[in-house]
C-alpha positions as CSV (number, residue, x, y, z in Angstrom):
1,M,24.1,7.6,-27.5
2,S,25.1,4.4,-25.9
3,V,23.1,1.3,-25.5
4,F,22.8,1.7,-21.8
5,T,21.8,5.3,-21.9
6,A,19.1,4.5,-24.4
7,L,17.7,1.7,-22.2
8,L,17.8,4.1,-19.2
9,L,16.1,6.9,-20.8
10,Q,13.5,4.6,-22.3
11,R,12.7,3.4,-18.6
12,L,12.5,6.9,-17.3
13,R,10.3,8.0,-20.2
14,R,8.1,5.0,-19.7
15,D,7.7,5.6,-15.9
16,R,7.7,9.5,-15.9
17,L,4.1,9.6,-14.8
18,Q,4.2,7.0,-12.1
19,L,7.6,8.4,-10.8
20,I,6.2,12.0,-10.5
21,L,3.1,10.6,-8.7
22,W,5.2,8.6,-6.3
23,V,8.0,11.1,-5.8
24,V,5.5,14.2,-5.3
25,G,3.0,12.3,-3.3
26,I,5.5,11.0,-0.7
27,A,7.1,14.5,-0.5
28,L,3.8,16.3,-0.1
29,L,3.1,13.8,2.7
30,A,6.3,14.4,4.4
31,Y,5.7,18.1,4.3
32,A,2.1,17.9,5.4
33,V,2.8,16.0,8.5
34,I,5.1,18.7,9.8
35,G,2.0,21.1,9.9
36,A,0.1,18.6,11.7
37,V,2.8,18.0,14.3
38,F,2.9,21.9,15.0
39,D,-0.7,22.2,15.1
40,T,-2.1,19.2,16.7
41,Y,1.0,18.4,19.2
42,G,2.5,21.7,19.3
43,T,3.5,21.7,23.1
44,E,6.2,19.4,24.8
45,S,3.6,18.3,27.3
46,E,1.2,17.1,24.6
47,R,4.0,15.1,22.8
48,K,4.9,13.6,26.0
49,D,1.5,12.5,26.7
50,I,1.3,10.8,23.3
51,L,4.7,9.0,23.6
52,G,3.7,7.9,27.1
53,V,0.6,6.3,26.0
54,A,2.3,4.8,22.8
55,I,5.1,3.3,24.9
56,A,2.6,2.2,27.6
57,T,0.4,0.3,25.2
58,R,3.1,-0.6,22.9
59,T,0.8,-2.0,20.0
60,I,0.4,1.6,18.8
61,L,4.0,1.5,18.0
62,I,3.4,-0.9,15.2
63,F,1.8,1.9,13.1
64,R,4.2,4.5,14.0
65,G,7.9,4.2,14.8
66,T,10.7,4.4,17.2
67,P,10.0,7.1,19.9
68,N,13.1,9.2,20.3
69,G,12.3,12.4,22.2
70,V,9.8,15.2,21.8
71,S,11.7,17.7,19.6
72,D,9.9,18.8,16.4
73,G,12.0,16.6,14.1
74,A,12.2,13.6,16.4
75,F,8.4,13.6,16.8
76,A,7.7,13.8,13.1
77,F,10.2,11.1,12.3
78,F,8.5,8.9,14.9
79,L,5.0,9.7,13.2
80,I,5.8,9.3,9.6
81,F,8.9,7.6,8.6
82,A,7.8,4.1,8.8
83,W,4.8,4.9,6.5
84,L,7.0,6.8,4.1
85,S,9.3,3.8,3.9
86,L,6.5,1.4,3.2
87,M,5.4,3.6,0.2
88,G,8.9,3.8,-1.1
89,G,9.4,0.2,-0.8
90,L,6.2,-0.5,-2.9
91,M,7.4,2.0,-5.4
92,S,10.7,0.2,-5.8
93,T,9.6,-3.3,-6.0
94,F,6.9,-2.6,-8.6
95,L,9.5,-0.8,-10.6
96,A,11.9,-3.6,-10.3
97,V,9.3,-6.2,-11.5
98,R,7.9,-4.2,-14.1
99,H,11.1,-3.8,-15.9
100,T,12.4,-7.4,-15.5
101,R,9.9,-10.3,-15.1
102,A,6.9,-8.6,-16.7
103,E,9.2,-7.7,-19.8
104,E,10.1,-11.5,-20.0
105,E,6.5,-12.5,-19.5
106,Q,5.3,-10.4,-22.3
107,G,8.3,-11.5,-24.7
108,R,9.9,-8.0,-25.1
109,A,12.8,-8.7,-23.0
110,E,13.8,-11.5,-25.6
111,L,13.6,-9.0,-28.3
112,V,16.0,-6.5,-26.4
113,A,18.4,-9.2,-25.4
114,A,18.8,-10.0,-29.1
115,T,20.2,-6.6,-29.8
116,Q,23.5,-5.3,-28.7
117,A,22.0,-4.7,-25.3
118,G,22.3,-8.4,-24.4
119,R,20.7,-9.7,-21.1
120,V,22.8,-7.6,-18.6
121,L,22.5,-4.0,-19.7
122,P,18.6,-3.9,-19.4
123,T,18.8,-5.1,-15.8
124,L,21.7,-2.6,-15.2
125,A,19.4,0.1,-16.5
126,T,16.6,-0.9,-14.2
127,V,18.9,-0.9,-11.2
128,V,20.2,2.7,-12.1
129,E,16.7,3.9,-12.6
130,G,15.6,2.4,-9.3
131,V,18.4,4.1,-7.5
132,I,17.5,7.5,-9.2
133,A,13.8,7.1,-8.3
134,N,14.8,6.6,-4.6
135,I,17.4,9.5,-4.6
136,L,14.5,11.6,-6.0
137,V,12.2,10.3,-3.0
138,G,14.9,10.9,-0.6
139,L,15.5,14.4,-1.8
140,G,11.7,15.0,-1.8
141,V,11.3,13.9,1.8
142,A,14.3,16.2,2.8
143,V,13.0,19.2,1.1
144,G,9.6,18.5,2.4
145,F,10.7,18.6,6.0
146,I,12.9,21.5,5.6
147,L,10.1,23.6,4.0
148,G,8.0,22.3,6.9
149,G,10.3,24.1,9.3
150,L,12.6,21.2,10.5
151,E,16.4,21.5,10.5
152,P,18.5,20.6,7.5
153,V,20.9,18.1,8.8
154,G,18.2,15.8,10.3
155,S,16.1,16.3,7.2
156,F,18.8,15.0,5.0
157,V,19.5,12.1,7.3
158,A,15.8,11.2,7.1
159,G,16.1,11.5,3.3
160,A,19.2,9.1,3.2
161,A,17.3,6.7,5.2
162,M,14.6,6.7,2.6
163,V,17.1,6.0,-0.1
164,A,18.8,3.2,1.7
165,T,15.6,1.4,2.5
166,G,14.2,2.0,-1.0
167,V,17.2,0.6,-2.6
168,A,17.1,-2.5,-0.3
169,F,13.6,-3.1,-1.4
170,L,14.6,-2.5,-5.1
171,A,17.1,-5.3,-4.7
172,F,14.6,-7.9,-3.4
173,G,12.1,-6.9,-6.1
174,L,14.7,-7.8,-8.6
175,L,15.5,-11.1,-6.9
176,A,11.8,-11.9,-6.9
177,A,11.8,-11.5,-10.6
178,Q,14.5,-14.0,-10.8
179,L,12.6,-16.5,-8.6
180,F,9.2,-16.6,-10.0
181,R,7.8,-17.4,-13.3
182,T,5.1,-14.6,-13.5
183,S,5.1,-10.9,-12.6
184,R,2.1,-11.6,-10.5
185,G,4.0,-14.1,-8.3
186,A,7.1,-11.7,-8.2
187,N,4.7,-8.7,-7.0
188,G,3.0,-10.7,-4.6
189,I,6.1,-11.8,-2.8
190,S,7.7,-8.4,-3.1
191,V,4.6,-6.8,-1.4
192,A,4.8,-9.4,1.2
193,F,8.5,-8.7,1.9
194,V,7.7,-4.9,2.2
195,L,4.8,-5.6,4.6
196,A,6.9,-8.0,6.6
197,A,9.6,-5.6,6.9
198,Y,7.1,-2.9,8.1
199,L,5.6,-5.4,10.6
200,L,8.9,-6.7,11.8
201,R,10.0,-3.2,12.5
202,G,6.8,-2.6,14.4
203,I,7.2,-5.7,16.6
204,G,10.7,-4.6,17.4
205,D,9.4,-1.3,18.5
206,A,6.6,-2.9,20.5
207,A,8.9,-5.4,22.2
208,G,11.7,-2.7,22.7
209,T,13.2,-1.3,26.0
210,P,11.6,2.0,27.1
211,S,13.8,4.7,28.8
212,E,12.8,5.7,32.5
213,D,11.2,9.1,31.2
214,L,9.1,7.2,28.6
215,L,10.3,9.3,25.7
216,H,12.6,6.8,24.1
217,V,12.5,3.2,23.0
218,T,15.6,0.8,22.4
219,P,14.0,-1.6,19.6
220,A,14.2,-5.4,20.0
221,W,16.0,-7.8,17.7
222,P,13.2,-8.1,15.1
223,S,13.9,-4.4,13.9
224,W,17.3,-5.8,13.0
225,L,15.7,-7.8,10.3
226,S,14.0,-4.9,8.5
227,P,15.4,-2.3,6.3
228,I,12.9,0.0,7.8
229,G,14.4,-0.7,11.2
230,Y,17.8,0.3,10.0
231,G,16.5,3.5,8.5
232,Q,15.1,4.4,12.1
233,F,18.3,3.4,13.8
234,T,19.8,6.7,12.2
235,G,18.0,8.6,14.9
236,A,17.3,11.5,12.5
237,F,17.0,14.9,14.1
238,V,18.8,13.6,17.3
239,E,21.8,11.4,16.8
240,N,21.9,11.8,12.9
241,D,23.9,8.5,12.7
242,L,24.3,7.5,9.0
243,V,26.2,4.3,9.9
244,P,23.3,1.9,10.2
245,L,22.5,2.6,6.5
246,L,25.5,0.5,5.4
247,V,23.3,-2.6,6.4
248,P,20.5,-2.2,3.9
249,L,22.9,-0.9,1.3
250,A,25.2,-3.8,1.7
251,F,22.3,-6.2,1.5
252,A,21.2,-4.3,-1.8
253,V,24.7,-4.9,-3.2
254,V,25.0,-8.5,-2.4
255,V,21.4,-9.1,-3.6
256,I,22.0,-7.2,-6.9
257,A,25.3,-9.1,-7.5
258,G,23.3,-12.3,-6.9
259,V,20.7,-11.1,-9.4
260,F,23.1,-10.6,-12.2
261,G,24.7,-14.0,-11.3
262,L,21.5,-15.8,-11.6
263,Q,20.6,-14.2,-14.7
264,S,23.7,-15.3,-16.5
265,V,22.8,-18.9,-15.9
266,R,19.0,-18.7,-16.2
267,D,17.2,-19.1,-19.5
268,Q,15.2,-16.4,-20.8
269,G,11.5,-16.5,-19.5
270,A,12.4,-19.3,-17.1
271,S,12.5,-19.0,-13.4
272,L,14.5,-20.5,-10.6
273,L,11.4,-21.7,-8.8
274,P,9.3,-23.9,-10.9
275,G,5.8,-23.1,-11.6
276,R,3.2,-25.2,-10.0
277,A,2.2,-28.1,-12.2
278,G,-1.5,-27.8,-13.4
279,R,-4.2,-30.3,-13.3
280,A,-4.6,-32.7,-16.3
281,T,-8.2,-31.8,-16.5
282,A,-10.0,-28.6,-15.4
283,G,-12.3,-28.7,-12.4
284,P,-16.0,-28.0,-12.4
285,G,-15.2,-24.3,-11.4
286,L,-13.3,-23.7,-14.7
287,S,-16.1,-24.9,-16.8
288,N,-17.1,-21.3,-17.7
289,S,-15.6,-17.9,-18.0
290,L,-17.1,-16.7,-14.6
291,G,-15.1,-19.6,-13.1
292,L,-12.0,-18.6,-14.9
293,A,-12.3,-15.0,-13.7
294,W,-12.6,-16.1,-10.2
295,R,-9.8,-18.4,-10.4
296,L,-7.4,-15.7,-11.9
297,N,-8.3,-13.2,-8.9
298,A,-8.3,-15.9,-6.2
299,S,-4.7,-15.1,-5.1
300,I,-5.5,-11.3,-5.0
301,F,-8.4,-11.9,-2.7
302,A,-6.6,-14.2,-0.3
303,A,-3.6,-11.6,-0.1
304,W,-5.8,-8.6,0.6
305,A,-8.3,-10.6,2.9
306,A,-5.3,-11.6,5.1
307,G,-4.5,-7.9,5.5
308,G,-8.1,-7.1,6.3
309,A,-8.3,-9.8,8.8
310,A,-5.2,-8.7,10.6
311,T,-6.5,-5.1,10.9
312,G,-9.9,-6.2,12.1
313,L,-8.3,-8.3,14.9
314,L,-6.1,-5.5,15.7
315,A,-8.9,-3.1,15.8
316,A,-10.9,-5.3,18.3
317,S,-8.0,-6.2,20.4
318,L,-7.1,-2.4,20.8
319,S,-10.8,-1.1,21.5
320,G,-10.4,-1.7,25.1
321,L,-7.7,1.1,25.2
322,V,-10.2,3.9,24.4
323,G,-10.8,4.6,28.0
324,D,-7.1,5.1,28.7
325,L,-6.9,7.3,25.7
326,A,-9.5,9.5,26.8
327,G,-7.9,10.3,30.2
328,E,-4.3,10.1,29.3
329,A,-4.1,11.6,25.7
330,P,-6.9,13.8,24.8
331,Q,-5.2,14.9,21.5
332,V,-5.6,11.3,20.1
333,V,-9.2,11.5,21.0
334,D,-9.6,14.8,19.1
335,T,-7.8,13.3,16.1
336,L,-10.2,10.2,16.1
337,R,-13.3,12.4,16.1
338,S,-11.9,14.6,13.4
339,L,-11.6,11.5,11.2
340,V,-15.1,10.3,11.8
341,G,-17.1,13.0,13.2
342,D,-18.2,14.3,16.7
343,E,-21.5,12.3,16.8
344,A,-19.7,8.9,17.2
345,S,-18.9,7.7,20.6
346,L,-15.0,7.2,21.3
347,E,-15.3,3.4,21.0
348,Q,-17.2,3.8,17.6
349,A,-14.6,6.4,16.5
350,F,-11.8,4.0,17.3
351,I,-13.2,1.1,15.5
352,A,-14.3,3.1,12.4
353,T,-10.9,4.5,12.1
354,F,-9.4,1.0,11.9
355,Y,-12.0,-0.1,9.5
356,S,-11.4,2.7,7.2
357,L,-7.9,1.1,6.7
358,V,-10.0,-2.2,5.8
359,G,-11.9,0.0,3.5
360,I,-8.7,1.2,1.7
361,L,-7.4,-2.4,1.5
362,A,-10.8,-3.4,-0.1
363,A,-10.6,-0.6,-2.5
364,C,-7.1,-1.7,-3.6
365,C,-8.4,-5.2,-4.0
366,A,-11.3,-4.1,-6.0
367,A,-9.0,-2.0,-8.3
368,Q,-6.7,-4.8,-8.7
369,V,-9.5,-7.0,-10.0
370,A,-10.2,-4.5,-12.7
371,M,-6.4,-4.4,-13.4
372,R,-6.4,-8.1,-13.8
373,A,-8.7,-7.7,-16.7
374,R,-6.3,-5.3,-18.4
375,Q,-3.4,-7.7,-17.8
376,E,-5.4,-10.6,-19.5
377,E,-6.2,-8.2,-22.4
378,V,-2.4,-7.4,-22.7
379,H,-1.2,-11.0,-22.6
380,G,-3.6,-12.0,-25.3
381,T,-5.4,-14.5,-23.0
382,A,-8.7,-12.4,-23.1
383,E,-8.8,-13.0,-26.9
384,L,-8.8,-16.8,-26.3
385,V,-11.8,-16.5,-24.0
386,L,-13.6,-14.2,-26.4
387,A,-13.1,-16.7,-29.2
388,T,-15.7,-18.7,-27.5
389,P,-19.4,-17.7,-27.2
390,V,-18.4,-15.2,-24.5
391,S,-19.1,-11.6,-25.4
392,R,-17.0,-8.7,-24.4
393,V,-19.9,-7.2,-22.3
394,R,-20.4,-10.5,-20.5
395,W,-16.5,-10.8,-20.0
396,L,-16.2,-7.5,-18.3
397,A,-19.5,-8.0,-16.3
398,E,-18.0,-11.2,-14.9
399,Y,-14.9,-9.3,-13.8
400,W,-17.3,-6.9,-12.0
401,I,-19.3,-9.7,-10.5
402,V,-15.9,-11.3,-9.3
403,G,-14.9,-7.9,-7.8
404,V,-18.2,-7.7,-5.9
405,I,-17.7,-11.3,-4.4
406,V,-14.1,-10.4,-3.3
407,I,-15.1,-7.1,-1.7
408,V,-18.0,-8.7,0.2
409,G,-15.7,-11.5,1.1
410,M,-12.9,-9.5,2.3
411,L,-14.9,-7.3,4.5
412,G,-16.8,-10.0,5.9
413,I,-13.5,-11.8,6.8
414,S,-12.2,-8.6,8.5
415,A,-15.6,-8.4,10.5
416,V,-15.4,-12.0,11.5
417,A,-11.7,-11.5,12.7
418,G,-12.8,-8.5,14.6
419,V,-15.6,-10.3,16.2
420,L,-13.3,-13.1,17.3
421,G,-11.0,-10.5,18.7
422,A,-13.7,-8.8,20.6
423,L,-15.4,-11.9,22.3
424,R,-13.2,-11.9,25.3
425,G,-13.2,-8.0,25.8
426,A,-15.5,-5.9,27.8
427,N,-18.7,-4.7,26.4
428,A,-18.3,-7.4,23.7
429,D,-22.0,-7.1,22.5
430,T,-21.5,-3.3,21.9
431,V,-18.0,-3.7,20.2
432,I,-19.3,-6.6,17.9
433,Q,-22.2,-4.5,16.8
434,N,-19.9,-1.6,15.9
435,I,-17.6,-3.9,14.2
436,W,-20.3,-5.3,11.8
437,E,-21.6,-1.7,11.2
438,A,-18.0,-0.4,10.4
439,A,-17.3,-3.2,8.1
440,A,-20.6,-2.8,6.1
441,A,-19.8,0.9,5.9
442,Q,-16.8,0.2,3.7
443,L,-18.8,-1.5,1.0
444,P,-20.0,1.6,-0.8
445,V,-16.5,3.1,-1.5
446,S,-14.9,-0.3,-2.4
447,L,-17.7,-0.7,-5.1
448,L,-17.0,2.7,-6.3
449,F,-13.2,2.1,-7.0
450,L,-14.4,-1.1,-8.6
451,G,-16.7,0.7,-10.9
452,V,-14.2,3.8,-11.6
453,T,-11.3,1.5,-12.4
454,L,-13.3,-0.5,-14.9
455,V,-14.3,2.8,-16.5
456,V,-10.6,3.6,-16.8
457,F,-10.1,0.2,-18.2
458,A,-13.0,0.6,-20.8
459,F,-12.0,4.2,-22.1
460,L,-8.1,4.6,-21.3
461,P,-6.9,0.8,-21.2
462,R,-3.2,1.8,-21.1
463,A,-3.7,3.9,-18.2
464,T,-5.6,1.2,-16.1
465,I,-2.9,0.1,-14.1
466,P,-1.1,3.5,-13.1
467,L,-4.2,5.6,-12.8
468,G,-6.1,3.0,-11.1
469,W,-3.4,2.9,-8.3
470,A,-3.1,6.8,-8.3
471,L,-6.9,7.2,-7.9
472,V,-6.9,4.9,-4.9
473,G,-3.7,6.3,-3.4
474,V,-4.6,9.9,-3.7
475,A,-8.1,9.3,-2.3
476,A,-6.6,7.2,0.7
477,I,-4.1,9.9,1.6
478,L,-6.7,12.7,1.5
479,G,-9.3,10.6,3.3
480,L,-7.0,9.2,6.0
481,F,-4.4,12.1,6.4
482,G,-6.5,14.9,5.3
483,P,-8.3,15.8,8.7
484,I,-5.1,14.9,10.6
485,L,-3.2,17.3,8.4
486,G,-5.7,20.1,8.7
487,L,-6.4,20.3,4.9
488,P,-9.4,22.4,4.0
489,E,-12.8,20.5,4.2
490,W,-13.4,20.8,0.5
491,V,-9.9,19.2,-0.2
492,V,-10.8,16.2,2.2
493,D,-14.3,15.9,0.5
494,L,-12.7,15.1,-2.7
495,S,-11.9,11.7,-1.3
496,P,-14.7,9.1,-1.5
497,F,-13.4,7.6,1.8
498,A,-14.5,10.8,3.3
499,H,-18.1,10.1,2.7
500,S,-18.3,6.5,3.9
501,P,-21.0,5.8,6.5
502,V,-19.8,6.2,10.0
503,P,-21.6,4.4,12.9
504,A,-22.7,6.9,15.5
505,G,-25.0,6.6,18.5
506,D,-27.7,4.0,17.8
507,G,-27.4,4.1,14.0
508,T,-25.3,4.9,11.0
509,D,-25.8,7.6,8.6
510,W,-25.9,6.1,5.1
511,A,-26.6,9.3,3.2
512,G,-23.1,9.5,1.9
513,G,-23.1,5.8,1.3
514,F,-26.2,5.7,-0.9
515,W,-24.6,8.3,-3.3
516,L,-21.4,6.2,-3.4
517,L,-23.4,3.2,-4.2
518,G,-25.3,5.2,-6.9
519,V,-22.1,6.5,-8.5
520,A,-20.5,2.9,-8.3
521,A,-23.6,1.3,-9.9
522,V,-23.4,4.1,-12.9
523,A,-19.8,3.5,-13.3
524,A,-20.2,-0.2,-13.6
525,V,-23.0,0.0,-16.2
526,V,-21.1,2.7,-18.3
527,A,-17.9,0.5,-18.2
528,I,-19.8,-2.7,-19.1
529,A,-21.8,-1.2,-21.8
530,S,-18.9,0.6,-23.4
531,M,-17.4,-2.9,-24.3
532,R,-19.9,-3.3,-27.0
533,R,-17.8,-0.9,-29.1
534,R,-14.4,-1.3,-27.8
535,E,-11.8,-3.4,-29.5
536,I,-9.6,-5.7,-27.5
537,A,-5.9,-4.6,-27.6
538,S,-3.3,-7.4,-27.1
539,G,0.2,-6.5,-26.1
540,G,-0.7,-2.8,-25.7
């Protein structure tokens, strides 16, 4: 067996669980959305109404895609491709950083480079693994579309678009690993790049030129800056044009070639961008272990809070459209009510739907705080803290306290952003009240994922990161897409997001929220108490 083959198989074996979750999850979502298209938007007139409202309001296009007709395939591609590409992009960038900068950060890359593998073959193996992963995702999406009843040619064009966009994001992840000294920094800029690509594509669609029949949009120039935009330029199921995919593929080739060039002149463990110089003395905030835990998670909080603020501001800005939706697109109204319940007013349902997205962001933020504890353990820095008069129980309890702070802070920031966006609108007082209630309703589910991820860290430390993300991802898909996709009620109820309190009428039913808070408290106690007997495992 050649050295390259051994490295590639090692990566595939190490990532087998994560790749299965990503590939199968994306493929199942592609398959499930087809059933929703046929069930919820089965007639041509219903689809025309939806596209007419989306093109008229434009901002809705940021969350969907480029309208390109009312055929089954074109409408499904409009609904889901941008979201699938976002998921594929996150998979690709995480994979790239995990096998490059993270390996250097933990000292393993230097050991491998001292063998016959050198410094080039490990990176080449990562590139090949990333391409294989994206091909599997593309095939999964194509098969999902075909099994859902769409025609094969358009399905494989959509799959090819997934591959091309994913490989472009993979290349950027590899470049970020060369630029930043830490895997956290590389992952942070990579996630920002993926989200920026999604947002640029959305702005391009929103600023595009609609056709006279309001069934098609020609995107504006911002879409040309996004790999996702070029995936949409294929016009899957209509034009089926593969030529636009040459742009993200060319971008990937140029960037990957640059990565190999940079790696040949860069010292092992070094980065092209210097790390920020630290202070000569620690500030008062770092005088204790709680302050250190907060400092380590401050950047995580800032990143997710920015997303929460943007979502909250968007929710308030779009709340004035609910009257138009009721008259022009009753199918959208039915979808909103299926997500939050029939008791809520249309305005409450609209705001609650947007803040359910904020809840997902808060849950991701909470889970990442727990994952940070695992990273500190792996890197050996947790041992340095525990060598002082800080017990393991206190150490993990402080991470839980920081998690609670970032959750409350993030939800508060999203609510304030929503309030600022609602001040100039009609019925401002009612909208502001709904915003505060909807933001507070996301607290129980966010605390639950904080506690559950800490439990995983306490009992299955090696699975903390993959299992933590998997739990949030599956719960988010079931809670957000389950009602839309017509999944059985018992399946949707498996997601904690389905039990979040929902503002309805003059009050909010917190029955489910209290159960979530109780489970979250029990999980936190179990995780923290278990640290009395758990050993710290550095480098695991």
